[in-house]
KEKE-3310 file (N, C-alpha, C; in steps of 0.2 Angstrom, whole numbers, plus 5000, padded with zeros to 4 digits):
npx = (5451:5443:5443:5440:5435:5437:5432:5438:5430:5425:5406:5399:5387:5392:5400:5408:5405:5412:5424:5430:5443:5441:5430:5432:5442:5435:5424:5432:5437:5425:5421:5430:5427:5428:5422:5414:5415:5408:5413:5413:5426:5422:5417:5426:5433:5442:5444:5453:5464:5458:5451:5439:5424:5408:5402:5395:5389:5392:5387:5391:5389:5390:5382:5376:5369:5363:5373:5376:5373:5369:5369:5365:5373:5385:5394:5412:5427:5440:5452:5449:5445:5453:5458:5460:5455:5463:5454:5447:5444:5456:5453:5471:5471:5470:5460:5462:5474:5472:5465:5475:5483:5475:5473:5484:5487:5482:5490:5501:5494:5481:5479:5483:5480:5484:5500:5497:5505:5514:5509:5505:5518:5521:5517:5509:5515:5526:5533:5538:5549:5559:5566:5574:5582:5573:5564:5555:5560:5559:5550:5546:5535:5531:5537:5537:5547:5557:5549:5547:5560:5561:5552:5558:5569:5565:5554:5542:5529:5521:5509:5502:5491:5500:5494:5483:5471:5465:5466:5463:5464:5477:5488:5495:5508:5515:5529:5525:5515:5502:5493:5500:5504:5492:5488:5498:5493:5481:5483:5489:5480:5471:5476:5488:5496:5513:5515:5516:5528:5533:5544:5536:5530:5529:5527:5516:5505:5505:5500:5498:5505:5497:5504:5504:5509:5510:5515:5527:5530:5529:5513:5503:5497:5489:5488:5483:5475:5475:5459:5454:5461:5463:5475:5474:5475:5469:5455:5444:5444:5440:5450:5455:5456:5469:5477:5493:5511:5525:5539:5556:5563:5553:5550:5564:5561:5550:5558:5568:5561:5552:5558:5558:5545:5540:5546:5541:5529:5519:5507:5499:5500:5500:5509:5513:5518:5526:5532:5543:5546:5544:5530:5522:5519:5506:5499:5488:5473:5474:5470:5464:5463:5452:5449:5462:5460:5447:5452:5459:5471:5479:5471:5471:5466:5464:5479:5482:5474:5480:5493:5489:5483:5493:5500:5494)
npy = (5228:5228:5219:5220:5207:5198:5182:5173:5159:5142:5141:5145:5137:5124:5119:5106:5107:5101:5097:5106:5118:5132:5136:5135:5144:5156:5155:5158:5171:5177:5176:5184:5196:5202:5207:5197:5193:5186:5179:5171:5165:5167:5179:5190:5204:5215:5231:5243:5248:5243:5230:5221:5212:5205:5208:5198:5201:5191:5178:5166:5149:5136:5125:5110:5110:5122:5132:5144:5163:5174:5192:5205:5206:5216:5227:5228:5235:5228:5232:5239:5231:5225:5211:5196:5181:5168:5154:5144:5128:5118:5113:5118:5125:5136:5146:5147:5151:5163:5170:5173:5183:5192:5196:5198:5211:5220:5216:5219:5230:5226:5213:5197:5180:5164:5173:5179:5178:5170:5159:5155:5154:5141:5128:5113:5101:5104:5114:5106:5100:5108:5104:5091:5082:5080:5072:5057:5048:5055:5058:5071:5072:5068:5060:5046:5037:5041:5039:5025:5022:5027:5018:5006:5007:5008:5000:4998:5009:5025:5035:5050:5065:5080:5092:5087:5084:5080:5067:5062:5052:5045:5031:5016:5007:4991:4981:4971:4974:4973:4984:4995:5001:5003:5013:5022:5027:5031:5043:5051:5052:5059:5073:5086:5089:5085:5071:5065:5055:5043:5035:5022:5022:5009:5014:5021:5014:5015:5027:5044:5058:5074:5090:5105:5121:5138:5153:5148:5141:5125:5121:5110:5092:5078:5062:5052:5038:5025:5019:5002:4993:5004:5015:5030:5042:5053:5062:5065:5054:5043:5041:5038:5049:5052:5056:5061:5063:5074:5068:5068:5068:5073:5085:5092:5092:5103:5113:5114:5119:5130:5144:5147:5146:5156:5167:5169:5173:5164:5159:5149:5134:5116:5102:5085:5070:5056:5041:5049:5056:5069:5073:5083:5099:5110:5124:5131:5129:5123:5109:5101:5109:5108:5093:5093:5100:5093:5081:5084:5092:5109:5124:5129:5138:5150:5153:5157:5168:5176:5178:5184:5196:5201:5206:5216)
npz = (5500:5486:5471:5454:5444:5429:5422:5410:5402:5398:5398:5412:5416:5410:5419:5430:5446:5457:5455:5447:5445:5441:5447:5459:5462:5460:5469:5481:5478:5478:5492:5496:5494:5482:5464:5452:5435:5421:5405:5390:5378:5364:5364:5365:5358:5346:5344:5335:5348:5358:5368:5369:5378:5382:5396:5409:5426:5440:5453:5463:5470:5481:5477:5469:5454:5457:5455:5451:5446:5434:5429:5417:5403:5397:5386:5388:5391:5393:5399:5410:5420:5434:5437:5425:5423:5415:5410:5401:5396:5387:5369:5364:5353:5337:5340:5354:5355:5348:5358:5368:5361:5361:5376:5379:5375:5386:5397:5408:5415:5418:5427:5420:5422:5418:5414:5397:5386:5389:5391:5378:5373:5381:5377:5383:5382:5376:5383:5394:5388:5391:5401:5401:5408:5419:5414:5406:5392:5378:5362:5350:5337:5319:5310:5303:5302:5311:5323:5323:5325:5337:5344:5342:5350:5363:5363:5374:5372:5375:5365:5361:5358:5352:5355:5363:5376:5395:5394:5382:5367:5372:5370:5373:5367:5365:5364:5355:5349:5337:5332:5329:5316:5311:5320:5317:5305:5308:5316:5307:5298:5304:5310:5306:5316:5325:5337:5353:5359:5371:5384:5391:5407:5420:5433:5433:5436:5449:5451:5444:5449:5451:5454:5461:5458:5464:5459:5457:5467:5477:5481:5483:5482:5474:5471:5457:5452:5440:5433:5434:5420:5412:5405:5407:5420:5423:5431:5425:5417:5425:5434:5452:5465:5478:5495:5496:5498:5496:5487:5488:5476:5470:5475:5472:5457:5459:5463:5453:5441:5447:5448:5435:5430:5439:5434:5421:5423:5427:5437:5442:5440:5435:5437:5430:5437:5436:5444:5448:5436:5428:5417:5411:5409:5416:5411:5406:5410:5423:5435:5449:5462:5470:5473:5480:5492:5496:5500:5511:5510:5508:5505:5489:5482:5489:5492:5478:5477:5486:5482:5469:5474:5481:5471:5465)
capx = (5452:5439:5446:5435:5438:5433:5433:5437:5431:5419:5401:5399:5382:5394:5406:5406:5408:5415:5430:5432:5447:5440:5425:5437:5445:5429:5422:5436:5436:5418:5422:5435:5422:5430:5416:5414:5412:5408:5411:5415:5431:5420:5415:5432:5433:5449:5445:5459:5469:5453:5450:5430:5420:5402:5404:5391:5390:5392:5387:5393:5386:5392:5377:5376:5362:5361:5379:5378:5367:5373:5368:5364:5378:5387:5401:5416:5434:5444:5458:5445:5447:5459:5462:5457:5457:5462:5452:5444:5449:5459:5460:5474:5471:5472:5456:5465:5480:5470:5463:5481:5485:5471:5474:5492:5486:5479:5493:5500:5491:5476:5484:5480:5483:5490:5503:5494:5510:5518:5504:5504:5524:5522:5511:5511:5519:5532:5537:5542:5555:5565:5569:5575:5584:5568:5558:5557:5563:5552:5551:5539:5537:5526:5540:5536:5554:5559:5544:5548:5566:5561:5550:5563:5574:5562:5549:5534:5529:5515:5508:5498:5493:5504:5489:5477:5470:5461:5468:5461:5469:5482:5488:5501:5510:5518:5533:5522:5506:5499:5490:5505:5504:5485:5487:5501:5489:5475:5486:5492:5474:5467:5478:5493:5501:5516:5513:5523:5529:5537:5545:5530:5533:5525:5525:5508:5498:5503:5498:5500:5503:5496:5507:5501:5514:5508:5520:5533:5532:5525:5506:5499:5496:5485:5489:5478:5478:5470:5455:5456:5460:5463:5481:5474:5473:5465:5449:5439:5443:5438:5456:5454:5460:5472:5481:5498:5516:5530:5545:5563:5563:5547:5553:5570:5557:5547:5564:5571:5556:5549:5561:5556:5538:5538:5549:5536:5522:5514:5506:5495:5503:5501:5513:5511:5524:5524:5538:5549:5548:5541:5529:5519:5518:5500:5498:5481:5468:5476:5464:5466:5462:5446:5451:5467:5457:5443:5456:5462:5476:5478:5466:5477:5463:5466:5486:5481:5471:5484:5497:5486:5482:5500:5504:5488)
capy = (5230:5225:5220:5218:5200:5195:5176:5170:5153:5139:5144:5142:5131:5117:5116:5101:5112:5095:5096:5112:5123:5139:5137:5136:5151:5161:5155:5161:5177:5180:5176:5190:5204:5204:5208:5193:5195:5181:5179:5165:5168:5169:5186:5195:5208:5220:5236:5249:5246:5241:5224:5221:5208:5206:5204:5197:5200:5184:5176:5159:5145:5128:5120:5106:5111:5130:5134:5152:5168:5179:5198:5207:5207:5223:5227:5231:5237:5223:5235:5243:5225:5222:5205:5193:5174:5163:5148:5142:5123:5116:5112:5123:5128:5143:5149:5148:5156:5170:5174:5174:5188:5198:5198:5201:5220:5222:5214:5217:5235:5222:5206:5191:5174:5166:5178:5176:5177:5163:5153:5154:5151:5136:5122:5109:5095:5106:5118:5103:5099:5113:5101:5083:5080:5079:5068:5050:5048:5058:5061:5075:5072:5065:5058:5038:5033:5043:5037:5018:5020:5027:5012:4999:5008:5008:4993:4999:5017:5029:5038:5054:5071:5085:5097:5085:5087:5077:5060:5060:5049:5042:5024:5012:5003:4987:4980:4966:4977:4974:4989:5000:5003:5007:5019:5029:5028:5035:5048:5054:5057:5064:5079:5088:5090:5081:5067:5064:5048:5043:5027:5020:5022:5005:5015:5024:5010:5017:5034:5050:5063:5081:5093:5112:5126:5145:5159:5146:5137:5120:5122:5105:5088:5073:5056:5051:5032:5024:5013:4995:4992:5010:5018:5035:5043:5058:5060:5065:5047:5037:5040:5039:5054:5049:5059:5060:5067:5074:5065:5071:5069:5078:5091:5094:5094:5108:5119:5116:5122:5135:5150:5149:5147:5163:5172:5170:5176:5157:5159:5144:5128:5109:5097:5079:5067:5048:5038:5053:5058:5075:5072:5087:5106:5111:5130:5134:5128:5117:5106:5098:5113:5105:5088:5093:5103:5090:5075:5087:5097:5116:5128:5132:5144:5155:5154:5159:5175:5179:5180:5190:5203:5205:5211:5221)
capz = (5494:5481:5464:5447:5441:5425:5422:5403:5404:5395:5400:5419:5416:5409:5423:5435:5452:5462:5453:5445:5448:5441:5451:5467:5462:5459:5477:5486:5476:5481:5498:5499:5492:5474:5461:5448:5428:5417:5399:5386:5373:5358:5365:5364:5351:5347:5340:5336:5353:5363:5368:5374:5379:5384:5403:5414:5432:5442:5458:5463:5475:5482:5476:5463:5450:5457:5458:5448:5443:5430:5428:5411:5400:5395:5383:5393:5389:5398:5402:5416:5424:5438:5435:5422:5425:5408:5412:5397:5394:5380:5365:5362:5345:5335:5343:5360:5353:5347:5364:5371:5357:5363:5382:5379:5375:5392:5402:5415:5418:5420:5428:5417:5426:5418:5408:5391:5381:5390:5391:5372:5373:5384:5376:5390:5381:5374:5388:5398:5384:5393:5407:5398:5415:5424:5411:5403:5386:5374:5357:5348:5329:5315:5305:5304:5302:5318:5328:5322:5329:5345:5346:5343:5355:5371:5365:5376:5372:5375:5360:5363:5353:5356:5360:5366:5383:5397:5392:5375:5362:5374:5368:5376:5363:5368:5358:5349:5347:5329:5330:5327:5309:5310:5324:5313:5299:5312:5319:5300:5294:5308:5311:5302:5321:5328:5342:5358:5360:5377:5386:5395:5414:5424:5438:5431:5439:5456:5451:5441:5454:5450:5458:5460:5460:5464:5459:5457:5473:5479:5485:5486:5477:5474:5467:5453:5451:5434:5433:5432:5412:5409:5406:5409:5427:5424:5435:5420:5414:5429:5439:5457:5469:5483:5496:5494:5501:5490:5488:5488:5470:5466:5479:5468:5452:5460:5465:5448:5438:5450:5446:5427:5431:5442:5428:5415:5426:5426:5443:5444:5436:5438:5434:5431:5439:5435:5446:5449:5430:5424:5411:5409:5414:5412:5412:5403:5415:5428:5439:5456:5468:5475:5475:5485:5499:5500:5504:5518:5509:5508:5502:5485:5478:5494:5490:5472:5478:5492:5477:5465:5479:5483:5465:5463)
cpx = (5448:5442:5439:5438:5434:5436:5433:5436:5425:5412:5400:5393:5385:5398:5403:5410:5412:5423:5435:5436:5446:5435:5428:5439:5439:5426:5426:5438:5429:5418:5427:5433:5426:5423:5418:5410:5414:5409:5415:5422:5429:5416:5419:5432:5438:5447:5449:5464:5464:5451:5443:5427:5412:5402:5396:5392:5389:5392:5387:5390:5388:5386:5375:5369:5360:5367:5380:5372:5371:5368:5367:5371:5380:5394:5405:5423:5437:5450:5455:5445:5454:5463:5456:5459:5456:5460:5448:5448:5451:5454:5464:5477:5472:5466:5458:5471:5478:5468:5470:5483:5479:5472:5480:5491:5485:5484:5498:5497:5483:5479:5479:5483:5480:5493:5501:5501:5514:5514:5504:5513:5526:5518:5514:5514:5526:5536:5541:5548:5560:5569:5569:5577:5579:5562:5560:5560:5558:5555:5543:5541:5532:5529:5540:5542:5557:5557:5546:5554:5566:5557:5554:5567:5571:5557:5541:5534:5522:5514:5502:5497:5495:5500:5483:5477:5466:5461:5465:5465:5476:5482:5494:5502:5515:5523:5529:5515:5506:5495:5493:5505:5498:5485:5491:5496:5484:5477:5487:5486:5470:5469:5486:5499:5505:5512:5517:5522:5534:5538:5538:5533:5529:5522:5518:5503:5498:5501:5502:5500:5503:5499:5506:5507:5510:5514:5527:5535:5527:5518:5503:5499:5491:5487:5483:5479:5471:5465:5457:5455:5461:5470:5481:5472:5470:5457:5443:5438:5444:5444:5453:5458:5462:5476:5488:5504:5520:5535:5552:5564:5559:5548:5557:5566:5555:5553:5567:5567:5553:5551:5557:5549:5536:5541:5544:5530:5516:5512:5503:5497:5502:5505:5511:5517:5523:5532:5544:5551:5543:5536:5525:5518:5512:5498:5492:5476:5469:5471:5469:5466:5457:5448:5457:5464:5451:5447:5460:5467:5474:5474:5471:5474:5465:5474:5487:5479:5476:5490:5495:5485:5489:5502:5499:5489)
cpy = (5225:5225:5218:5214:5198:5188:5174:5162:5149:5141:5140:5137:5125:5116:5111:5104:5107:5096:5102:5118:5130:5141:5139:5143:5157:5160:5159:5169:5181:5182:5182:5198:5206:5204:5203:5194:5188:5181:5173:5168:5169:5176:5192:5198:5212:5225:5242:5244:5243:5234:5223:5214:5209:5203:5203:5196:5193:5182:5168:5155:5137:5123:5117:5108:5119:5133:5142:5157:5172:5186:5199:5209:5213:5223:5230:5232:5234:5226:5239:5238:5226:5216:5201:5186:5170:5156:5144:5135:5122:5114:5117:5124:5135:5148:5153:5152:5163:5174:5177:5182:5194:5201:5200:5210:5223:5220:5217:5223:5231:5215:5200:5185:5168:5171:5175:5175:5171:5158:5151:5151:5145:5131:5118:5103:5097:5109:5113:5100:5104:5109:5093:5080:5077:5072:5062:5052:5050:5061:5065:5075:5068:5062:5050:5036:5035:5039:5028:5017:5021:5021:5006:5001:5006:5002:4996:5007:5018:5034:5043:5060:5076:5090:5094:5085:5081:5068:5057:5057:5046:5035:5021:5007:4998:4984:4974:4967:4978:4978:4996:5003:5007:5013:5024:5031:5033:5042:5054:5058:5060:5071:5081:5090:5084:5077:5069:5056:5046:5035:5027:5019:5017:5008:5020:5020:5012:5024:5038:5057:5071:5086:5102:5116:5133:5148:5156:5142:5132:5122:5116:5100:5084:5069:5054:5044:5029:5020:5007:4994:4999:5013:5026:5036:5050:5057:5061:5058:5041:5037:5041:5044:5051:5054:5056:5065:5068:5071:5069:5072:5074:5085:5096:5096:5102:5114:5120:5120:5129:5143:5151:5151:5154:5168:5173:5172:5170:5156:5153:5138:5122:5105:5091:5075:5058:5044:5042:5056:5063:5073:5077:5094:5110:5119:5135:5134:5122:5116:5102:5101:5110:5099:5087:5095:5097:5084:5079:5091:5103:5119:5132:5139:5150:5158:5158:5167:5179:5182:5185:5197:5207:5208:5216:5227)
cpz = (5488:5473:5459:5444:5435:5422:5413:5405:5398:5399:5406:5420:5414:5413:5428:5441:5457:5460:5449:5448:5448:5445:5458:5467:5463:5466:5481:5484:5479:5488:5500:5496:5486:5470:5453:5441:5425:5410:5394:5380:5367:5360:5364:5358:5351:5341:5340:5341:5358:5364:5373:5374:5383:5391:5407:5421:5435:5449:5458:5470:5475:5480:5469:5460:5452:5459:5454:5447:5439:5428:5419:5409:5397:5392:5386:5391:5395:5401:5409:5422:5429:5437:5430:5421:5417:5410:5408:5397:5387:5376:5364:5356:5343:5338:5350:5360:5353:5354:5367:5368:5361:5371:5384:5378:5382:5398:5402:5418:5421:5421:5425:5420:5423:5413:5400:5386:5383:5391:5383:5370:5376:5383:5380:5388:5377:5379:5392:5395:5386:5398:5405:5404:5419:5421:5408:5396:5382:5367:5353:5340:5325:5309:5308:5306:5311:5324:5328:5326:5336:5349:5347:5347:5362:5370:5366:5377:5374:5370:5362:5359:5357:5359:5361:5373:5387:5395:5385:5369:5365:5374:5371:5371:5363:5362:5353:5348:5339:5327:5328:5321:5308:5314:5321:5309:5301:5312:5311:5297:5297:5310:5308:5309:5323:5333:5347:5359:5367:5379:5390:5402:5418:5430:5439:5435:5446:5456:5447:5446:5452:5456:5457:5463:5459:5463:5460:5463:5474:5483:5488:5480:5478:5469:5464:5450:5446:5436:5431:5424:5409:5411:5408:5417:5428:5426:5431:5417:5418:5433:5446:5460:5477:5486:5495:5497:5495:5491:5486:5481:5466:5470:5473:5460:5452:5460:5457:5443:5440:5446:5439:5427:5433:5438:5423:5418:5426:5433:5447:5439:5439:5435:5435:5432:5440:5438:5446:5443:5428:5418:5406:5413:5412:5414:5409:5407:5419:5433:5444:5462:5472:5477:5481:5493:5501:5502:5509:5517:5510:5504:5496:5482:5483:5492:5485:5474:5483:5486:5473:5468:5481:5476:5462:5468)
residu = (MET:SER:LEU:ALA:VAL:ALA:VAL:GLN:MET:ASP:HIS:VAL:SER:THR:ILE:ARG:ILE:ALA:GLY:ASP:SER:ALA:PHE:ALA:LEU:MET:LEU:GLU:ALA:GLN:LYS:ARG:GLY:HIS:ARG:LEU:PHE:HIS:TYR:THR:PRO:ASP:ARG:LEU:SER:LEU:ARG:ASN:ARG:THR:VAL:THR:ALA:ALA:LEU:GLU:PRO:LEU:THR:VAL:ARG:ASP:GLU:VAL:GLY:ASN:HIS:PHE:THR:LEU:GLY:GLU:ALA:ALA:LEU:THR:ASP:LEU:SER:THR:MET:ASP:VAL:VAL:LEU:LEU:ARG:GLN:ASP:PRO:PRO:PHE:ASP:MET:ALA:TYR:LEU:THR:THR:THR:TYR:HIS:LEU:GLU:ARG:ILE:HIS:PRO:LYS:THR:LEU:VAL:VAL:ASN:ASN:PRO:ALA:GLU:VAL:ARG:ASN:ALA:PRO:GLU:LYS:LEU:PHE:VAL:MET:ASP:PHE:PRO:GLU:LEU:MET:PRO:GLU:THR:LEU:ILE:SER:ARG:ASN:VAL:ASP:ASP:ILE:LYS:ALA:PHE:ARG:ALA:GLU:PHE:GLY:ASP:ILE:VAL:MET:LYS:PRO:LEU:TYR:GLY:HIS:GLY:GLY:ALA:GLY:VAL:PHE:ARG:VAL:ARG:PRO:ASP:ASP:GLU:ASN:PHE:GLY:SER:MET:ILE:ASP:MET:PHE:LEU:ALA:GLN:SER:ARG:ASP:PRO:TRP:VAL:ILE:GLN:ARG:TYR:LEU:PRO:ALA:VAL:ARG:ALA:GLY:ASP:LYS:ARG:ILE:ILE:LEU:VAL:ASP:GLY:LYS:PHE:ALA:GLY:ALA:VAL:ASN:ARG:VAL:PRO:ALA:ASP:GLY:ASP:LEU:ARG:SER:ASN:MET:VAL:ARG:GLY:GLY:ALA:ALA:GLN:THR:THR:GLU:LEU:SER:ALA:ARG:GLU:ALA:GLU:ILE:CYS:GLU:THR:ILE:GLY:PRO:GLU:LEU:LYS:ARG:ARG:GLY:LEU:MET:LEU:VAL:GLY:ILE:ASP:VAL:ILE:GLY:GLY:ASN:LEU:THR:GLU:ILE:ASN:VAL:THR:ALA:PRO:THR:GLY:LEU:ARG:ALA:ILE:LYS:ARG:LEU:GLY:GLY:PRO:ASP:ILE:ALA:ALA:MET:VAL:TRP:ASP:ALA:ILE:GLU:ALA:LYS:ARG)
# end
């Protein structure tokens, strides 16, 4: 069975293939004989009921500096594709939201992974609030009085942008931190969005575990340990990837949220867990597939394509 697969992503020339999960998915699709097509989100158009994009035939190779070949672009009705992989990186802004409105018009006749309506309805730092029993104490607000009260209650806190990504703009604020007022002023000036304020988890020094679920089931995990002198464990911020096993608590988290992920059509999801506390549910373009395989873990890209092919 050969599928026509369009990949909506940041331009393929810009990705770092050693850690890019979209690249892992494309390599596996090509290995299975599926036909790949590439386009960037800005190429989407909607005319009447038809969603189109200028698609380029794509061939990929696991060679740094020589990892892709693109054919000539052709305007294509996306409903003629069998699968669309929604894989551009955040920020999760109005441009990102608009692509979900476009793709919602062709799904599920064309299988969009992940379900675009549910991607829109599940912002990563908001969706997680559906499971407060699994989380550290968390406030989402831009009300200064509420933030000050939360800080007074817990003392040591972390502040981050609600729609941030990749560890950008994440700050730890200790009880005696004199920069707190300036930080509030900076957040207020930079954005009208609320922020996420969480109780600081000292266990982050031992690692922030990225756990991948495929169609609601645990698939693999990697532990990401922050670099010395940095709070953030994201690998793009210098975090070190380590092999890991799933604890009983982490298995409980997967079993709790898995059915809801499956119900929503969120086939590929990455969750972040620190010290047994769920901190984020990543549904836009979750990473970790190549790191897990490189460290001797399962080939999650193959698991994803097994699930897609079963639905097609």
